[in-house]
KOLGUMAR-152139 format. One record per residue (C-alpha): residue in one letter; x, y, z. Coordinates in steps of 0.001 Angstrom, whole numbers, plus 500000, padded with zeros to 6 digits. Layout:
<rs>
R	tiba	u	v	w
R	a	X	Y	Z;
...
</rs>
This chain:
<rs>
R	tiba	u	v	w
R	m	500549	503220	517930;
R	t	498830	502317	514653;
R	q	500533	503567	511549;
R	v	498239	504461	508642;
R	l	499506	503190	505265;
R	t	498020	503897	501850;
R	l	497705	501185	499181;
R	l	497120	502506	495736;
R	g	495636	499977	493456;
R	r	492622	499035	491271;
R	r	489856	496576	491026;
R	d	490510	493172	489579;
R	c	494256	493543	490060;
R	p	495925	490271	491209;
R	l	499065	492072	492353;
R	c	496982	494555	494426;
R	e	495088	491720	496081;
R	e	498284	489860	496753;
R	m	499813	492927	498501;
R	q	496711	493583	500492;
R	h	496703	489968	501608;
R	g	500369	490238	502543;
R	l	499470	493158	504876;
R	a	496567	491310	506512;
R	d	498444	490131	509578;
R	l	499686	493617	510415;
R	v	496176	495012	509987;
R	a	494675	492264	512169;
R	s	497272	492932	514915;
R	g	496443	496618	514897;
R	r	500043	497593	513988;
R	i	498861	499275	510780;
R	a	495629	500702	509383;
R	l	495284	500375	505613;
R	r	493693	503009	503437;
R	v	492990	501520	499965;
R	i	492584	503911	497052;
R	d	491522	502983	493551;
R	v	493696	504916	491135;
R	d	491030	504644	488397;
R	e	488766	506854	490525;
R	d	491311	509715	490729;
R	p	492589	511321	487432;
R	v	495654	512681	489182;
R	l	496648	509303	490647;
R	l	495821	507522	487435;
R	a	498079	509892	485466;
R	r	500846	509544	488002;
R	h	500760	505766	488451;
R	g	499031	504379	485379;
R	l	499663	500609	485346;
R	d	502341	500900	488093;
R	v	500123	499555	490817;
R	p	500031	498444	493569;
R	v	501974	501156	495393;
R	l	502335	501047	499188;
R	m	502917	504360	500846;
R	c	503850	505509	504299;
R	a	502889	509168	504541;
R	a	504067	510588	501213;
R	r	506913	508022	500845;
R	v	506609	505090	498512;
R	l	507668	501924	500335;
R	c	507270	499479	497450;
R	m	505567	498928	494069;
R	h	504213	495780	492469;
R	r	505338	493357	495268;
R	l	505351	493745	499038;
R	d	508888	494632	500389;
R	r	508275	493501	503970;
R	e	511813	494641	504945;
R	a	511177	498268	503818;
R	l	507756	498170	505456;
R	l	509094	496932	508791;
R	a	511924	499509	508649;
R	c	509384	502266	508128;
R	l	507192	501016	511000;
R	n	510156	500667	513352;
R	s	511288	504218	512564;
R	q	508042	505733	513587;
</rs>
């Protein structure tokens, strides 16, 4: 079953691009679907996260910020 994850980020953000690239193999395999949201386009998300991006979320739970924590990600996927 494909798990939908949310990546909160912004344009021209090297860390956001790095995290998205780190998830590419799981997206390609169909294990996850990635919903990417630009925090600069949502005032609530911008106020909540400011410069603290990227943020990878599974449902409403934050898995990691700034750098991909593959261990936390796999633990989340394996618990579903």
